[in-house]
Short mmCIF file of the C-alpha atoms (twelve columns), coordinates in Angstrom:
data_MODEL
# 
_entry.id   MODEL 
# 
loop_
_atom_site.group_PDB 
_atom_site.id 
_atom_site.type_symbol 
_atom_site.label_atom_id 
_atom_site.label_alt_id 
_atom_site.label_comp_id 
_atom_site.label_asym_id 
_atom_site.label_seq_id 
_atom_site.Cartn_x 
_atom_site.Cartn_y 
_atom_site.Cartn_z 
_atom_site.pdbx_PDB_model_num 
ATOM 1   C CA . MET A 1   89.684  84.640  86.834  1 
ATOM 2   C CA . LEU A 2   89.089  88.254  88.530  1 
ATOM 3   C CA . LEU A 3   89.146  89.733  85.557  1 
ATOM 4   C CA . GLU A 4   87.211  88.234  81.934  1 
ATOM 5   C CA . VAL A 5   86.210  90.300  78.663  1 
ATOM 6   C CA . ASP A 6   84.216  88.334  76.449  1 
ATOM 7   C CA . ARG A 7   83.622  88.469  72.966  1 
ATOM 8   C CA . VAL A 8   83.975  92.803  73.228  1 
ATOM 9   C CA . ALA A 9   83.827  94.928  69.727  1 
ATOM 10  C CA . ARG A 10  83.824  99.002  69.554  1 
ATOM 11  C CA . HIS A 11  82.551  100.351 66.570  1 
ATOM 12  C CA . PHE A 12  82.970  104.682 66.024  1 
ATOM 13  C CA . GLY A 13  80.749  104.971 62.691  1 
ATOM 14  C CA . GLY A 14  82.287  103.376 59.852  1 
ATOM 15  C CA . LEU A 15  85.756  101.857 61.960  1 
ATOM 16  C CA . ILE A 16  85.951  99.117  64.038  1 
ATOM 17  C CA . ALA A 17  88.651  99.564  66.546  1 
ATOM 18  C CA . LEU A 18  87.807  96.227  68.369  1 
ATOM 19  C CA . HIS A 19  86.466  92.930  67.160  1 
ATOM 20  C CA . ASP A 20  85.192  90.503  69.289  1 
ATOM 21  C CA . VAL A 21  87.982  91.178  71.682  1 
ATOM 22  C CA . SER A 22  88.232  88.465  74.353  1 
ATOM 23  C CA . LEU A 23  91.091  88.096  78.045  1 
ATOM 24  C CA . THR A 24  91.202  87.305  81.186  1 
ATOM 25  C CA . ALA A 25  92.733  88.742  84.024  1 
ATOM 26  C CA . GLU A 26  93.863  86.331  86.954  1 
ATOM 27  C CA . GLU A 27  93.767  87.152  90.282  1 
ATOM 28  C CA . GLY A 28  97.074  87.640  92.059  1 
ATOM 29  C CA . LYS A 29  99.067  87.341  88.655  1 
ATOM 30  C CA . ILE A 30  100.107 90.120  86.161  1 
ATOM 31  C CA . THR A 31  98.792  90.065  82.335  1 
ATOM 32  C CA . GLY A 32  99.975  92.010  80.146  1 
ATOM 33  C CA . LEU A 33  98.309  93.726  76.906  1 
ATOM 34  C CA . ILE A 34  100.832 94.637  74.001  1 
ATOM 35  C CA . GLY A 35  100.251 95.181  70.279  1 
ATOM 36  C CA . PRO A 36  101.553 97.814  68.297  1 
ATOM 37  C CA . ASN A 37  100.194 101.096 67.755  1 
ATOM 38  C CA . GLY A 38  96.845  101.331 66.483  1 
ATOM 39  C CA . SER A 39  96.559  97.860  67.788  1 
ATOM 40  C CA . GLY A 40  93.154  99.225  70.222  1 
ATOM 41  C CA . LYS A 41  94.804  98.708  73.524  1 
ATOM 42  C CA . THR A 42  93.794  102.283 74.310  1 
ATOM 43  C CA . THR A 43  90.175  102.232 73.541  1 
ATOM 44  C CA . LEU A 44  89.992  98.132  74.963  1 
ATOM 45  C CA . VAL A 45  91.397  100.221 78.614  1 
ATOM 46  C CA . ASN A 46  88.899  101.964 78.027  1 
ATOM 47  C CA . ILE A 47  86.128  100.569 77.825  1 
ATOM 48  C CA . ILE A 48  87.429  98.041  81.203  1 
ATOM 49  C CA . SER A 49  87.356  101.308 83.706  1 
ATOM 50  C CA . GLY A 50  84.169  102.405 82.206  1 
ATOM 51  C CA . PHE A 51  85.249  105.980 79.722  1 
ATOM 52  C CA . LEU A 52  84.219  104.229 77.046  1 
ATOM 53  C CA . ARG A 53  80.485  102.220 76.346  1 
ATOM 54  C CA . PRO A 54  81.427  98.977  74.171  1 
ATOM 55  C CA . THR A 55  79.101  98.428  71.326  1 
ATOM 56  C CA . SER A 56  78.451  94.584  71.980  1 
ATOM 57  C CA . GLY A 57  80.157  92.035  74.773  1 
ATOM 58  C CA . ARG A 58  80.459  91.811  77.989  1 
ATOM 59  C CA . ILE A 59  82.832  92.415  80.695  1 
ATOM 60  C CA . THR A 60  82.901  90.690  83.956  1 
ATOM 61  C CA . PHE A 61  84.766  91.885  86.934  1 
ATOM 62  C CA . ASP A 62  84.921  89.640  90.936  1 
ATOM 63  C CA . GLY A 63  81.956  88.032  89.377  1 
ATOM 64  C CA . GLN A 64  79.616  91.404  88.888  1 
ATOM 65  C CA . SER A 65  78.751  92.502  84.815  1 
ATOM 66  C CA . ILE A 66  80.218  95.678  85.159  1 
ATOM 67  C CA . GLU A 67  80.590  96.474  81.170  1 
ATOM 68  C CA . GLY A 68  78.642  99.991  80.587  1 
ATOM 69  C CA . SER A 69  79.143  101.036 83.951  1 
ATOM 70  C CA . PRO A 70  80.393  105.350 85.137  1 
ATOM 71  C CA . PRO A 71  84.198  105.058 86.009  1 
ATOM 72  C CA . TYR A 72  83.980  105.844 89.436  1 
ATOM 73  C CA . LYS A 73  81.511  102.427 90.224  1 
ATOM 74  C CA . ILE A 74  83.675  100.790 88.292  1 
ATOM 75  C CA . ALA A 75  86.926  101.965 90.680  1 
ATOM 76  C CA . ARG A 76  84.647  101.682 93.726  1 
ATOM 77  C CA . MET A 77  84.682  98.295  92.972  1 
ATOM 78  C CA . GLY A 78  87.984  97.876  92.717  1 
ATOM 79  C CA . LEU A 79  89.566  98.367  89.171  1 
ATOM 80  C CA . CYS A 80  91.422  101.056 89.406  1 
ATOM 81  C CA . ARG A 81  93.944  102.649 86.530  1 
ATOM 82  C CA . THR A 82  96.314  104.677 85.904  1 
ATOM 83  C CA . PHE A 83  97.396  106.887 83.154  1 
ATOM 84  C CA . GLN A 84  99.674  107.278 80.705  1 
ATOM 85  C CA . ILE A 85  99.952  110.579 81.218  1 
ATOM 86  C CA . THR A 86  99.552  111.169 84.762  1 
ATOM 87  C CA . LEU A 87  96.303  112.937 86.281  1 
ATOM 88  C CA . ASN A 88  97.748  113.847 90.012  1 
ATOM 89  C CA . PRO A 89  96.847  117.445 90.284  1 
ATOM 90  C CA . GLN A 90  100.462 118.746 90.248  1 
ATOM 91  C CA . ARG A 91  99.853  121.956 92.752  1 
ATOM 92  C CA . MET A 92  99.205  120.018 95.558  1 
ATOM 93  C CA . THR A 93  101.563 118.077 97.733  1 
ATOM 94  C CA . VAL A 94  102.159 114.433 97.296  1 
ATOM 95  C CA . MET A 95  100.852 113.249 100.514 1 
ATOM 96  C CA . GLU A 96  97.977  115.232 99.448  1 
ATOM 97  C CA . ASN A 97  97.399  114.225 96.483  1 
ATOM 98  C CA . MET A 98  98.017  110.058 98.449  1 
ATOM 99  C CA . LEU A 99  94.764  111.421 101.454 1 
ATOM 100 C CA . LEU A 100 92.776  112.275 97.247  1 
ATOM 101 C CA . GLY A 101 93.206  108.323 97.178  1 
ATOM 102 C CA . ALA A 102 91.847  106.427 99.564  1 
ATOM 103 C CA . ARG A 103 88.042  106.535 99.120  1 
ATOM 104 C CA . GLN A 104 84.946  106.664 100.974 1 
ATOM 105 C CA . GLN A 105 86.156  108.632 103.697 1 
ATOM 106 C CA . LEU A 106 83.865  108.941 106.633 1 
ATOM 107 C CA . GLY A 107 84.820  112.277 106.569 1 
ATOM 108 C CA . GLU A 108 82.944  113.718 103.688 1 
ATOM 109 C CA . GLN A 109 79.859  112.281 104.753 1 
ATOM 110 C CA . VAL A 110 78.491  115.632 106.865 1 
ATOM 111 C CA . ILE A 111 76.394  113.142 109.581 1 
ATOM 112 C CA . MET A 112 79.446  111.462 110.092 1 
ATOM 113 C CA . ALA A 113 81.739  114.943 110.696 1 
ATOM 114 C CA . ALA A 114 79.448  115.855 113.029 1 
ATOM 115 C CA . LEU A 115 78.247  113.039 115.557 1 
ATOM 116 C CA . HIS A 116 81.256  110.784 115.223 1 
ATOM 117 C CA . PRO A 117 84.379  113.097 114.588 1 
ATOM 118 C CA . TRP A 118 86.380  110.648 116.469 1 
ATOM 119 C CA . ALA A 119 85.597  108.065 114.258 1 
ATOM 120 C CA . VAL A 120 86.213  111.130 111.083 1 
ATOM 121 C CA . ARG A 121 90.034  111.382 113.341 1 
ATOM 122 C CA . ARG A 122 90.550  107.390 113.473 1 
ATOM 123 C CA . GLU A 123 89.838  106.658 109.653 1 
ATOM 124 C CA . GLU A 124 92.132  110.194 108.845 1 
ATOM 125 C CA . GLN A 125 94.535  108.309 110.869 1 
ATOM 126 C CA . ARG A 126 94.307  105.196 109.536 1 
ATOM 127 C CA . ASN A 127 94.437  106.633 105.862 1 
ATOM 128 C CA . LEU A 128 97.823  109.137 106.666 1 
ATOM 129 C CA . GLU A 129 99.560  106.305 107.510 1 
ATOM 130 C CA . ARG A 130 99.258  104.436 105.071 1 
ATOM 131 C CA . ALA A 131 100.074 106.982 102.783 1 
ATOM 132 C CA . TRP A 132 103.152 107.185 104.662 1 
ATOM 133 C CA . HIS A 133 103.864 103.801 104.013 1 
ATOM 134 C CA . LEU A 134 103.461 103.634 100.761 1 
ATOM 135 C CA . LEU A 135 105.562 106.167 100.372 1 
ATOM 136 C CA . GLU A 136 108.319 104.438 102.002 1 
ATOM 137 C CA . LEU A 137 107.764 101.529 99.521  1 
ATOM 138 C CA . VAL A 138 108.736 104.094 96.493  1 
ATOM 139 C CA . LYS A 139 110.964 105.866 98.379  1 
ATOM 140 C CA . LEU A 140 109.000 108.892 97.925  1 
ATOM 141 C CA . GLN A 141 109.037 110.034 101.535 1 
ATOM 142 C CA . ASN A 142 111.886 112.973 101.420 1 
ATOM 143 C CA . HIS A 143 109.118 115.099 99.306  1 
ATOM 144 C CA . ALA A 144 105.564 114.315 101.021 1 
ATOM 145 C CA . ASN A 145 105.809 117.747 101.762 1 
ATOM 146 C CA . GLU A 146 106.799 118.944 97.945  1 
ATOM 147 C CA . LEU A 147 104.034 120.199 94.997  1 
ATOM 148 C CA . ALA A 148 103.423 116.632 92.592  1 
ATOM 149 C CA . GLY A 149 104.152 119.099 89.668  1 
ATOM 150 C CA . GLY A 150 107.919 118.914 90.753  1 
ATOM 151 C CA . LEU A 151 108.545 115.836 90.855  1 
ATOM 152 C CA . SER A 152 110.034 113.818 88.105  1 
ATOM 153 C CA . GLY A 153 108.038 112.049 84.990  1 
ATOM 154 C CA . GLY A 154 109.799 108.860 86.754  1 
ATOM 155 C CA . GLN A 155 108.195 109.954 90.258  1 
ATOM 156 C CA . LYS A 156 105.359 111.010 89.184  1 
ATOM 157 C CA . LYS A 157 104.484 107.530 87.793  1 
ATOM 158 C CA . LEU A 158 105.563 105.737 90.934  1 
ATOM 159 C CA . LEU A 159 103.005 108.829 92.811  1 
ATOM 160 C CA . ALA A 160 100.243 107.449 90.451  1 
ATOM 161 C CA . LEU A 161 100.752 103.500 91.116  1 
ATOM 162 C CA . VAL A 162 100.983 104.748 95.492  1 
ATOM 163 C CA . GLN A 163 97.682  106.940 95.150  1 
ATOM 164 C CA . VAL A 164 95.513  103.848 93.433  1 
ATOM 165 C CA . LEU A 165 96.764  101.805 96.551  1 
ATOM 166 C CA . MET A 166 95.196  104.024 98.894  1 
ATOM 167 C CA . ALA A 167 92.208  102.496 96.997  1 
ATOM 168 C CA . ARG A 168 93.096  99.474  98.382  1 
ATOM 169 C CA . PRO A 169 91.482  97.718  94.416  1 
ATOM 170 C CA . ARG A 170 91.579  94.725  94.003  1 
ATOM 171 C CA . LEU A 171 92.773  94.298  90.188  1 
ATOM 172 C CA . ILE A 172 95.415  97.430  89.003  1 
ATOM 173 C CA . LEU A 173 95.340  98.793  85.800  1 
ATOM 174 C CA . LEU A 174 98.719  100.332 84.195  1 
ATOM 175 C CA . ASP A 175 98.827  102.264 81.540  1 
ATOM 176 C CA . GLU A 176 102.470 101.950 80.434  1 
ATOM 177 C CA . PRO A 177 103.873 102.834 83.483  1 
ATOM 178 C CA . VAL A 178 107.757 103.255 81.977  1 
ATOM 179 C CA . ALA A 179 106.515 105.047 79.058  1 
ATOM 180 C CA . GLY A 180 109.095 108.767 78.861  1 
ATOM 181 C CA . VAL A 181 110.714 107.032 82.035  1 
ATOM 182 C CA . ASN A 182 114.249 107.856 83.277  1 
ATOM 183 C CA . PRO A 183 116.024 104.806 82.261  1 
ATOM 184 C CA . ARG A 184 117.815 104.329 85.659  1 
ATOM 185 C CA . LEU A 185 114.221 104.254 87.608  1 
ATOM 186 C CA . ILE A 186 112.537 101.505 85.424  1 
ATOM 187 C CA . ASP A 187 114.216 99.086  87.520  1 
ATOM 188 C CA . ASP A 188 112.697 100.759 90.598  1 
ATOM 189 C CA . ILE A 189 109.316 101.192 89.807  1 
ATOM 190 C CA . VAL A 190 109.914 97.341  88.257  1 
ATOM 191 C CA . GLU A 191 110.416 96.311  91.334  1 
ATOM 192 C CA . VAL A 192 107.531 97.909  93.418  1 
ATOM 193 C CA . ILE A 193 105.793 96.306  90.838  1 
ATOM 194 C CA . LYS A 194 106.766 92.526  91.850  1 
ATOM 195 C CA . GLN A 195 106.546 93.757  95.636  1 
ATOM 196 C CA . LEU A 196 103.239 94.534  95.546  1 
ATOM 197 C CA . GLN A 197 102.608 91.266  93.342  1 
ATOM 198 C CA . LYS A 198 104.084 89.632  95.549  1 
ATOM 199 C CA . ASP A 199 101.902 90.812  98.827  1 
ATOM 200 C CA . GLY A 200 99.147  89.948  96.915  1 
ATOM 201 C CA . GLU A 201 98.193  92.786  94.243  1 
ATOM 202 C CA . THR A 202 97.093  91.854  90.300  1 
ATOM 203 C CA . PHE A 203 97.907  94.112  87.074  1 
ATOM 204 C CA . LEU A 204 96.747  94.500  83.556  1 
ATOM 205 C CA . ILE A 205 99.787  96.055  82.689  1 
ATOM 206 C CA . ILE A 206 100.219 97.756  79.031  1 
ATOM 207 C CA . GLU A 207 103.673 98.333  77.961  1 
ATOM 208 C CA . HIS A 208 105.753 98.683  74.402  1 
ATOM 209 C CA . ASN A 209 108.865 97.951  76.256  1 
ATOM 210 C CA . MET A 210 109.498 93.766  76.180  1 
ATOM 211 C CA . ALA A 211 112.285 93.683  78.225  1 
ATOM 212 C CA . VAL A 212 109.329 94.757  80.954  1 
ATOM 213 C CA . ILE A 213 107.240 92.962  79.745  1 
ATOM 214 C CA . ARG A 214 109.199 89.354  79.911  1 
ATOM 215 C CA . GLU A 215 110.319 90.563  83.871  1 
ATOM 216 C CA . LEU A 216 106.502 90.900  85.002  1 
ATOM 217 C CA . CYS A 217 103.789 89.461  83.747  1 
ATOM 218 C CA . ASP A 218 103.376 85.891  83.792  1 
ATOM 219 C CA . THR A 219 100.864 85.656  80.621  1 
ATOM 220 C CA . ILE A 220 100.150 88.406  78.049  1 
ATOM 221 C CA . CYS A 221 98.091  89.665  75.520  1 
ATOM 222 C CA . VAL A 222 98.567  90.592  71.896  1 
ATOM 223 C CA . LEU A 223 96.153  92.430  70.813  1 
ATOM 224 C CA . ASP A 224 96.598  93.910  66.193  1 
ATOM 225 C CA . MET A 225 94.253  95.106  64.214  1 
ATOM 226 C CA . GLY A 226 91.523  95.309  67.054  1 
ATOM 227 C CA . ARG A 227 91.457  91.446  66.926  1 
ATOM 228 C CA . VAL A 228 93.271  89.208  69.742  1 
ATOM 229 C CA . LEU A 229 96.696  88.294  68.127  1 
ATOM 230 C CA . ALA A 230 97.961  85.396  70.667  1 
ATOM 231 C CA . GLU A 231 97.427  84.541  74.247  1 
ATOM 232 C CA . GLY A 232 99.060  83.208  76.794  1 
ATOM 233 C CA . PRO A 233 103.027 82.903  78.628  1 
ATOM 234 C CA . VAL A 234 105.366 85.518  77.461  1 
ATOM 235 C CA . GLU A 235 107.903 83.347  76.181  1 
ATOM 236 C CA . ALA A 236 105.180 81.103  74.019  1 
ATOM 237 C CA . VAL A 237 103.599 84.757  72.637  1 
ATOM 238 C CA . LEU A 238 106.619 86.290  71.778  1 
ATOM 239 C CA . ALA A 239 108.250 83.783  69.524  1 
ATOM 240 C CA . ARG A 240 105.309 83.877  67.734  1 
ATOM 241 C CA . GLU A 241 105.961 84.463  63.569  1 
ATOM 242 C CA . ASP A 242 102.786 86.214  63.517  1 
ATOM 243 C CA . VAL A 243 103.278 88.106  66.550  1 
ATOM 244 C CA . LEU A 244 106.844 89.229  65.245  1 
ATOM 245 C CA . ARG A 245 104.817 89.970  61.673  1 
ATOM 246 C CA . ALA A 246 102.672 92.142  62.963  1 
ATOM 247 C CA . TYR A 247 105.151 94.713  65.001  1 
ATOM 248 C CA . ILE A 248 107.026 94.717  62.120  1 
ATOM 249 C CA . ALA A 249 104.406 95.501  59.462  1 
ATOM 250 C CA . ALA A 250 103.973 98.392  62.069  1 
ATOM 251 C CA . GLY A 251 106.901 99.607  61.413  1 
ATOM 252 C CA . GLY A 252 109.238 99.692  63.936  1 
ATOM 253 C CA . GLU A 253 107.634 101.399 67.314  1 
ATOM 254 C CA . VAL A 254 109.527 100.947 70.515  1 
ATOM 255 C CA . GLY A 255 109.919 97.184  71.388  1 
ATOM 256 C CA . THR A 256 109.823 95.832  67.752  1 
ATOM 257 C CA . PRO A 257 110.728 93.662  66.374  1 
ATOM 258 C CA . ALA A 258 114.426 92.669  66.797  1 
ATOM 259 C CA . GLU A 259 113.907 93.677  70.813  1 
ATOM 260 C CA . ILE A 260 111.192 90.738  70.617  1 
ATOM 261 C CA . ALA A 261 113.271 88.589  69.254  1 
ATOM 262 C CA . THR A 262 116.530 88.950  71.191  1 
ATOM 263 C CA . GLN A 263 116.060 90.313  74.907  1 
ATOM 264 C CA . GLY A 264 115.667 87.478  77.738  1 
# 
């Protein structure tokens, strides 16, 4: 397994946000992480990506222990994430945002920039070509010179996704990639993710939209009240009565319970 979360717990004083949570993400697959609001999804993702430390438990990525490592080290290892609210600098252009995503660039090293300027320029050219290719993939090439703040919500989600790809990640963690997106763009985002999986990318996706989960995911993990309620193939898990009850008890957030029972 590319990612293994083993019995991870997180306490906030007397509050137990996560209790012995385990899940896996297989290379080349799309794994979904779902659950009612307050179930612990965001806490778990923040722990996996290094923004929180677990109280206990172990996380391995590509065979290496990463629990407690800072986010930048985890990202450099190839586990990169997006956020529900995109964090791209709004007053930089779309292309400038893309070029920010390339990691460990030679031009960032003073000695390399001074002694090997041609190597730096070659790398910059390769990064620029890759950025154009990725922008074309998400149909943002015509917005390359526009400020990122002028994009629609869905376009910002697409920009965040392809900016992560500039770092050539091993696993991409997507936090609600279609939340707040115009329905006309949801299909575009889904198709991009499917194409990227065909190209060999691996995803762990948090999402409330059950149609998207059904369309994309190979397996899913359901959290409820900080515990793993179910894990396995999508249709088998979504058909379970305890999963339906968990969503009903949560008060009917997006995608529950009728959507779970009837979509697909």
